C-alpha positions as CSV (number, residue, x, y, z in Angstrom):
1,M,-2.7,-1.9,-0.1
2,L,-1.8,-2.9,3.4
3,H,1.3,-4.7,2.1
4,R,2.6,-1.4,0.7
5,L,2.1,0.3,4.1
6,A,3.9,-2.5,5.9
7,L,6.8,-2.4,3.5
8,R,7.4,1.3,4.2
9,V,6.4,1.7,7.8
10,L,7.8,-1.3,9.6
11,P,11.6,-0.8,10.0
12,S,12.7,-4.5,9.4
13,L,10.9,-4.6,6.1
14,T,11.9,-1.1,5.0
15,L,15.6,-1.8,5.7
16,A,15.4,-5.0,3.6
17,V,13.8,-3.6,0.5
18,T,15.6,-0.2,0.3
19,E,19.2,-1.4,-0.1
20,D,21.0,0.0,-3.1
21,S,21.4,-3.3,-4.8
22,V,17.7,-4.1,-4.4
23,R,16.7,-0.7,-5.9
24,T,18.9,-1.3,-9.0
25,R,17.2,-4.6,-9.7
26,K,13.8,-3.2,-8.9
27,R,14.1,-0.5,-11.6
28,L,14.6,-3.2,-14.3
29,V,11.8,-5.3,-12.9
30,M,9.4,-2.3,-13.1
31,F,10.5,-1.3,-16.6
32,V,9.8,-4.5,-18.4
33,P,6.2,-5.0,-17.3
34,G,5.4,-1.4,-18.4
35,L,6.5,-2.3,-21.9
36,V,4.6,-5.6,-21.8
37,A,1.5,-3.8,-20.6
38,F,1.8,-1.3,-23.4
39,A,2.1,-4.1,-26.0
40,V,-1.0,-5.8,-24.5
41,Y,-2.9,-2.6,-24.7
42,R,-2.0,-2.1,-28.3
43,A,-3.0,-5.6,-29.2
44,A,-6.2,-5.5,-27.2
45,K,-7.2,-2.2,-28.7
46,H,-7.7,-3.9,-32.0
47,G,-9.4,-7.1,-30.6
48,M,-11.8,-5.8,-28.0
49,S,-13.6,-2.7,-26.8
50,L,-11.5,-1.1,-24.0
51,A,-14.2,1.6,-23.8
52,E,-16.1,-0.7,-21.5
53,P,-14.9,-0.2,-17.9
54,V,-15.4,-3.8,-16.8
55,T,-13.5,-5.2,-19.8
56,L,-10.6,-2.8,-19.1
57,L,-10.5,-3.6,-15.4
58,L,-10.5,-7.3,-16.1
59,L,-7.7,-7.0,-18.6
60,S,-5.7,-4.8,-16.3
61,G,-6.2,-7.3,-13.5
62,L,-5.0,-10.2,-15.6
63,V,-1.9,-8.4,-16.8
64,S,-1.1,-7.4,-13.2
65,L,-1.7,-11.0,-12.1
66,V,0.9,-12.3,-14.6
67,T,3.2,-9.4,-13.7
68,A,2.9,-10.2,-9.9
69,I,3.9,-13.8,-10.1
70,C,6.8,-13.1,-12.5
71,A,8.2,-10.3,-10.3
72,Y,7.7,-12.3,-7.2
73,R,9.7,-15.2,-8.8
74,V,12.6,-12.8,-9.6
75,G,12.7,-11.5,-6.0
76,R,12.2,-15.0,-4.6
77,G,15.0,-16.4,-6.7
78,V,13.6,-19.8,-7.4
79,P,12.2,-21.3,-10.6
80,F,8.5,-21.2,-11.3
81,A,8.2,-24.9,-10.9
82,Q,9.4,-24.7,-7.3
83,L,7.4,-21.7,-6.2
84,V,4.4,-23.7,-4.8
85,S,6.6,-26.3,-3.1
86,A,8.8,-23.6,-1.6
87,D,6.2,-21.1,-0.4
88,G,2.9,-23.0,-0.4
89,A,-0.2,-22.8,-2.5
90,R,-1.8,-20.3,-0.2
91,R,0.9,-17.7,-0.4
92,I,1.3,-18.1,-4.2
93,G,-2.5,-17.8,-4.5
94,W,-2.4,-14.6,-2.4
95,I,0.3,-13.2,-4.7
96,L,-1.8,-14.0,-7.8
97,A,-5.2,-12.9,-6.5
98,W,-4.5,-10.0,-4.1
99,I,-1.1,-8.5,-5.1
100,G,-1.8,-9.2,-8.8
101,F,-5.4,-9.0,-9.8
102,V,-7.1,-7.1,-6.9
103,Y,-4.3,-4.6,-6.4
104,G,-4.0,-4.1,-10.2
105,V,-7.8,-3.3,-10.4
106,Q,-7.6,-0.9,-7.5
107,L,-4.7,1.0,-9.1
108,S,-6.6,1.1,-12.4
109,L,-9.5,2.7,-10.7
110,L,-7.2,5.1,-9.0
111,V,-5.7,6.2,-12.3
112,L,-9.1,6.6,-13.9
113,A,-10.5,8.6,-11.0
114,L,-7.4,10.9,-11.0
115,L,-7.7,11.5,-14.7
116,W,-11.5,12.2,-14.3
117,L,-10.7,14.8,-11.6
118,V,-8.4,16.7,-14.0
119,G,-11.0,16.6,-16.8
120,Y,-9.7,13.6,-18.8
121,D,-12.7,11.5,-18.5
122,Y,-12.3,7.8,-19.6
123,A,-16.0,7.7,-20.5
124,K,-15.5,10.4,-23.1
125,H,-11.9,9.7,-24.2
126,P,-11.2,6.1,-23.5
127,D,-7.9,5.5,-25.3
128,G,-5.4,7.5,-23.2
129,P,-6.9,6.7,-19.8
130,A,-7.1,3.0,-20.8
131,M,-3.5,2.9,-21.7
132,M,-2.4,4.5,-18.5
133,A,-4.8,2.3,-16.4
134,M,-2.9,-0.7,-17.7
135,I,0.7,0.5,-17.7
136,I,0.9,2.3,-14.3
137,P,-0.7,-0.6,-12.3
138,S,1.6,-3.2,-13.9
139,T,4.7,-1.3,-12.9
140,A,3.5,-0.7,-9.3
141,V,2.5,-4.4,-9.0
142,A,5.9,-5.5,-10.3
143,R,7.6,-3.3,-7.7
144,D,5.6,-4.6,-4.7
145,A,5.6,-8.2,-5.8
146,F,9.4,-8.1,-6.3
147,E,9.9,-6.6,-2.8
148,I,7.7,-9.2,-1.2
149,G,9.6,-12.0,-3.1
150,Y,12.8,-10.5,-1.9
151,V,11.7,-10.4,1.7
152,R,10.6,-14.1,1.4
153,W,14.1,-14.9,-0.1
154,L,15.7,-13.3,2.9
155,E,13.4,-15.2,5.2
156,A,14.2,-18.5,3.6
157,S,17.9,-17.6,3.8
158,G,17.7,-17.4,7.6
159,R,16.8,-13.8,8.4
160,P,13.6,-13.8,10.4
161,F,10.9,-11.2,10.0
162,V,8.4,-10.5,12.8
163,T,5.8,-9.3,10.2
164,F,5.4,-10.7,6.7
165,P,3.4,-8.3,4.5
166,D,0.6,-10.8,3.7
167,G,-2.0,-9.5,6.2
168,A,-1.7,-12.6,8.5
169,G,-1.0,-10.3,11.4
170,L,-4.1,-8.2,10.7
171,R,-6.3,-11.3,10.5
172,A,-4.9,-12.4,13.9
173,L,-5.7,-8.9,15.3
174,L,-9.2,-9.0,14.0
175,A,-9.8,-12.4,15.5
176,R,-9.6,-10.8,18.9
177,V,-10.9,-7.3,18.4
178,T,-10.2,-5.2,21.5
179,P,-12.4,-2.3,22.6
180,A,-9.6,0.1,21.7
181,L,-9.4,-1.2,18.1
182,A,-13.1,-1.1,17.7
183,G,-13.3,2.4,19.2
184,W,-10.7,3.8,16.8
185,V,-12.3,2.2,13.7
186,A,-15.7,3.6,14.9
187,A,-14.1,7.0,15.4
188,G,-12.7,7.0,11.9
189,V,-16.0,6.0,10.4
190,A,-18.1,8.4,12.4
191,G,-15.8,11.3,12.1
192,C,-15.4,11.1,8.3
193,V,-19.1,10.5,7.8
194,S,-20.1,13.4,9.9
195,L,-17.7,15.8,8.2
196,S,-18.9,14.5,4.8
197,L,-22.6,15.1,5.6
198,L,-21.8,18.6,7.0
199,L,-19.8,19.5,3.9
200,A,-22.5,18.2,1.6
201,A,-24.8,20.8,3.0
202,L,-22.3,23.5,2.3
203,V,-20.7,22.5,-1.0
204,S,-22.4,21.0,-4.1
205,G,-21.9,20.8,-7.8
206,D,-18.6,20.2,-9.5
207,M,-16.5,21.3,-6.5
208,A,-18.1,18.7,-4.2
209,V,-15.8,15.9,-5.1
210,L,-12.7,17.9,-4.5
211,A,-13.9,19.5,-1.3
212,Q,-15.1,16.1,0.0
213,G,-11.8,14.5,-1.0
214,A,-9.7,17.2,0.8
215,V,-11.7,17.1,4.0
216,V,-12.0,13.3,4.2
217,T,-8.4,12.9,3.4
218,M,-7.3,15.2,6.2
219,A,-9.7,13.7,8.7
220,A,-8.8,10.1,7.9
221,G,-5.0,10.9,7.8
222,T,-5.3,12.5,11.3
223,V,-7.3,9.5,12.7
224,G,-4.7,7.2,11.2
225,L,-1.8,9.1,12.9
226,L,-3.5,8.9,16.3
227,A,-4.5,5.2,15.7
228,F,-0.9,4.4,15.0
229,F,0.2,5.6,18.4
230,A,-2.8,3.8,20.0
231,G,-1.8,0.6,18.4
232,Q,1.7,0.8,19.8
233,G,0.2,0.8,23.3
234,N,-2.7,-1.5,22.5
235,G,-5.0,1.4,23.0
236,A,-3.6,2.5,26.4
237,A,-1.4,5.6,27.2
238,W,-1.0,6.5,23.5
239,T,-0.9,10.2,24.3
240,A,2.5,9.8,25.9
241,G,4.1,8.5,22.7
242,L,2.3,11.2,20.7
243,S,3.5,14.1,23.0
244,S,7.1,12.8,23.1
245,T,7.4,12.7,19.3
246,R,8.7,15.8,17.5
247,W,6.3,17.8,15.4
248,N,8.2,17.4,12.2
249,E,8.1,13.6,12.6
250,L,4.4,13.7,13.3
251,V,3.9,15.8,10.1
252,K,5.9,13.3,8.1
253,F,3.6,10.4,9.1
254,W,0.5,12.5,8.7
255,W,1.6,13.4,5.2
256,W,2.8,9.8,4.3
257,P,1.2,7.4,4.8
258,G,-1.7,9.4,6.4
259,L,-2.8,11.8,3.7
260,A,-1.2,9.9,0.8
261,F,-3.1,6.6,1.5
262,A,-6.3,8.3,2.6
263,S,-6.5,10.1,-0.7
264,T,-5.6,6.9,-2.5
265,Y,-8.4,5.0,-1.0
266,Y,-10.8,7.9,-1.6
267,L,-9.9,8.0,-5.3
268,V,-10.1,4.2,-5.7
269,L,-13.7,4.3,-4.2
270,V,-14.6,7.3,-6.4
271,G,-13.3,5.3,-9.5
272,G,-15.4,2.3,-8.4
273,C,-18.5,4.5,-8.1
274,L,-18.0,6.1,-11.4
275,Y,-16.9,3.2,-13.6
276,V,-18.1,0.0,-11.8
277,L,-21.3,1.1,-10.1
278,K,-21.8,3.9,-12.8
279,Q,-23.1,6.3,-10.2
280,P,-22.4,10.0,-10.5
281,M,-20.6,11.5,-7.5
282,S,-23.4,13.8,-6.5
283,S,-25.4,12.0,-3.7
284,P,-24.7,13.0,-0.1
285,G,-25.3,9.4,0.8
286,L,-22.7,8.2,-1.7
287,F,-20.1,10.7,-0.4
288,A,-20.8,9.6,3.2
289,G,-20.4,6.0,2.3
290,V,-17.0,6.6,0.7
291,A,-15.9,8.8,3.6
292,G,-16.9,6.2,6.2
293,L,-14.9,3.5,4.3
294,V,-11.8,5.6,4.0
295,G,-11.9,6.6,7.7
296,G,-12.5,3.1,8.9
297,V,-9.8,1.5,6.7
298,M,-7.2,4.1,7.7
299,A,-7.9,3.7,11.4
300,L,-7.8,-0.1,11.2
301,Y,-4.6,-0.3,9.1
302,C,-2.7,2.4,11.1
303,Y,-3.7,0.8,14.4
304,Y,-2.4,-2.5,13.1
305,L,0.8,-1.0,11.9
306,G,1.4,0.6,15.3
307,H,0.7,-2.8,16.9
308,R,3.2,-4.5,14.7
309,R,5.7,-1.7,15.3
310,D,5.4,-2.2,19.0
311,I,6.0,-5.9,18.6
312,E,9.2,-5.2,16.6
313,N,10.4,-2.8,19.2
314,R,10.2,-5.5,21.8
315,Q,12.1,-8.1,19.8
316,P,15.8,-8.8,20.8
317,G,18.2,-7.9,18.0
318,G,15.7,-5.6,16.3
319,V,16.5,-2.3,14.6
320,P,17.7,0.1,17.4
321,S,15.6,3.2,17.7
322,A,18.7,5.4,17.6
323,L,19.2,4.4,14.0
324,L,15.9,5.8,12.9
325,R,15.1,9.5,12.5
326,C,11.6,8.9,13.6
327,P,9.2,6.1,14.6
328,F,7.9,5.9,11.0
329,V,11.2,5.1,9.3
330,M,10.9,8.0,6.9
331,G,14.6,9.0,7.4
332,I,16.0,5.7,6.3
333,L,14.4,5.6,2.8
334,G,17.0,6.0,0.1
335,K,19.9,5.0,2.3
336,S,22.0,1.9,1.8
337,R,22.3,-0.8,4.3
338,E,25.9,0.1,5.1
339,A,25.0,3.7,5.8
340,I,22.1,2.9,8.1
341,A,22.9,-0.2,10.0
342,G,26.7,-0.1,10.6
343,T,27.6,-2.4,13.5
344,A,24.1,-2.4,14.9
345,L,23.1,-5.0,12.3
346,S,26.2,-7.0,12.4
347,G,24.2,-10.0,13.4
348,S,22.5,-10.0,10.0
349,A,25.7,-9.2,8.1
350,A,26.1,-12.6,6.6
351,V,22.6,-12.6,5.2
352,F,23.0,-9.2,3.7
353,D,26.5,-10.0,2.2
354,K,25.0,-13.1,0.6
355,N,22.2,-10.9,-0.8
356,S,24.7,-8.3,-2.2
357,Q,26.7,-11.0,-4.0
358,R,23.5,-12.5,-5.4
359,A,22.1,-9.2,-6.6
360,S,25.4,-8.3,-8.4
361,S,25.7,-11.6,-10.1
């Protein structure tokens, strides 16, 4: 889900995919796959057993795979036959495998775990959860694949992006792991595992999953917030950036993506334990393992996002900080390009005008 974080945290990407014309097209792109997924569910219900978790996850992944490449093509604006030659087999394979299949399976596990928490257990009542576990992921995959395709279209049209949301920057960062990065990831893992083990000694039974989820989410979200600032300074002098940021802006980032994605990863892992590993969520060791993964992933991803944000800030012609309500771009969501950028983005006006004409045609 790193691509989703990048599309909403990095200003250059957020400005590109939240234009009014893009949102209008995106709604249609999301609506159609939902109908297709429902039709596939109805057909599959009579031809196979969707009460088996692996079967459901495989089917959901395949539907999401097809959805991803179709939505990417719409955003990219080129025929299917030209996708590989235009963007390369590696990127198209990434869209199919990661944005389509893997992301779709993750979202299905998220849906199943969330329904399990509210008492609608897929193992006992498979029909309703199975339907939602196919429809909801397909619409989310369509949204993200379309946005990625649109970013790629802008890039091919001459608008450069410092960061493309394909994880290449993260792989480059991991190729030269710094002590600061390793320290933050270790802090995320150790902190969440320690809190999980402590809580396991205090809370057990049916309330354990909720209590563990709340504590781990808050801990991982907090580590993610601090790691974001550490990434902007490559691990050095990050407290200065933290102290100079207003409290309401800190709370916004702590809430989203901090708490939102920490809880998402927690629920995905809970769903995997319940329906893939088929392990009840009752073991302190299992809780600790889930907590460690959530804390480590949030620290790693947020450090990376801070690092990429710092690179964007140092680029000539980048988005001026004065245009943003906060370092996390939360204030620009929902605003049109004209309302946000004004003359500050005049250098990119030709590309955006071309996009507006293309979107309205």
